C-alpha positions as CSV (number, residue, x, y, z in Angstrom):
1,M,0.0,0.0,0.0
2,D,1.3,3.5,-0.7
3,V,1.5,6.2,1.9
4,Q,-1.4,8.2,0.3
5,R,-3.8,5.2,0.6
6,A,-2.7,4.7,4.2
7,K,-3.6,8.4,4.8
8,E,-7.0,7.9,3.1
9,I,-7.7,4.9,5.3
10,M,-6.8,6.8,8.5
11,E,-9.0,9.7,7.5
12,S,-11.9,7.5,6.6
13,H,-15.0,7.5,8.8
14,G,-15.6,3.8,8.0
15,V,-13.7,0.7,9.1
16,I,-11.3,-0.5,6.4
17,G,-9.5,-3.8,7.2
18,V,-5.7,-3.7,6.8
19,H,-3.2,-6.5,7.2
20,Y,0.5,-6.8,7.9
21,G,1.5,-10.3,7.0
22,D,-1.2,-12.6,8.6
23,S,-2.2,-10.0,11.2
24,S,-5.0,-7.5,11.2
25,V,-3.7,-4.1,12.1
26,W,-4.9,-0.7,13.1
27,L,-3.0,2.3,11.5
28,E,-1.8,4.6,14.3
29,R,0.5,7.1,12.6
30,I,2.1,7.7,9.2
31,H,5.6,9.1,8.7
32,E,5.2,10.5,5.2
33,D,8.9,11.4,4.9
34,T,10.1,7.8,5.4
35,G,7.0,5.8,4.3
36,V,6.9,4.1,7.7
37,V,3.5,3.5,9.4
38,E,3.0,2.8,13.1
39,V,0.5,0.0,13.5
40,R,-1.1,-2.0,16.3
41,E,-1.9,-5.7,15.9
42,L,-5.6,-6.1,16.7
43,E,-5.2,-9.5,18.4
44,T,-2.2,-8.8,20.6
45,E,-2.1,-5.0,20.8
46,K,1.6,-5.2,19.8
47,R,2.8,-1.9,18.3
48,M,5.2,-1.9,15.4
49,E,6.7,0.4,12.8
50,V,6.4,-1.1,9.3
51,P,7.0,0.1,5.7
52,S,3.7,1.2,4.1
53,A,4.5,-1.1,1.1
54,A,4.2,-4.1,3.5
55,L,0.5,-3.3,4.3
56,F,-2.4,-4.5,2.3
57,E,-6.1,-3.8,2.3
58,D,-8.7,-6.5,3.0
59,D,-10.7,-7.7,0.0
60,F,-14.4,-6.6,0.5
61,A,-15.7,-9.6,-1.4
62,E,-14.2,-11.9,1.2
63,Y,-16.5,-10.4,3.8
64,G,-19.7,-10.2,1.8
65,G,-19.4,-6.4,1.4
66,P,-20.0,-4.5,-1.8
67,S,-18.3,-5.9,-4.8
């Protein structure tokens, strides 16, 4: 995911699922200058700093949402 999309997700009023590897994460903060995003794993509450390119958005169709 690029930094701009991460910003759009953070500014969204809806809930947009994001994953880092196999973990669902919440975006906490974006460092636009470095492309690093601070995230929190939803299951463990573990906080990490990861490259925005390592994040990916959930597929709506997988959850029965709009296609």
